[in-house]
N, C-alpha and C positions, 0 to 999 in steps of 0.2 A: 881443161882437162876432161877426159871422158871417164865416167864411172859406170859400174855395172851393179845395179841393185835388184838382183833377181830373186831375193827371198824376203819374207816378212822381217826376219831378224836383221838383215842388212839394212832395210829401210828404217827400222826402229833405231838401230845404232847410228846410222847416218844423221837422223834427226836429232838424236841426243848430242852428237858432236857439233853439228852446225848451230844448234840453239845456244851454245855457249858464246858465240861471237855476236858482236854488235853490228858489224858490217852486213850489208845485204848480200844474200847468196841465193841465186836462182838456179833452177835445173831446166834444161831445154831438152825436150823429146820431140824431134821433128819440128813441126810448126807451133807446138805448144810450149809455153814457158810458165813455170810455177815457182812458188816460194820454196827454196831448198830447206826451209825450217818447218814446212807444213807436211805432216804425215798424210793428210787427206789429199793434198795437192799432188804429192809424189805418187800416191796410189792411182791417181787419175791418168798417169802417163803409161805408155807401153813399156813395161819393165823387162820385156824380153830383148830389148835393144839397149845399147849403151846410151847413157844420158850425158849431156854436156854440163859441167859445172861452170856457172857464170859468176864471176866476182867483178866488182866495179872499181878496183884500184884503191881501195881504202887502206887504212893503216894496218889492218890485219890480214891482208891478202895472202902473203906468204905463209902465215901461220895456218890459214884456212886450207890452202893447198896441201900443206904438209899433213894436216889432220885428216883429210879425206883421201890421201894417197893410198891407203890400204884397199880402197874400193876401186882403184884404177883398173882398167881392163888389162 
């Protein structure tokens, strides 16, 4: 799923949501991949472009995708 985190508030809210899950969540911005629960990691990406949410098929995968749906492009 692609998400757009173009404001500080969106990044903060995204991290609040993803931090509630046990499963790994990564964000990919081009050739860089960071922890989707790390505010500093997310700010190291180019936030003017959409980011790819990467989940690894854990038990919470569908819940994660539903929770971050409001950030979809």
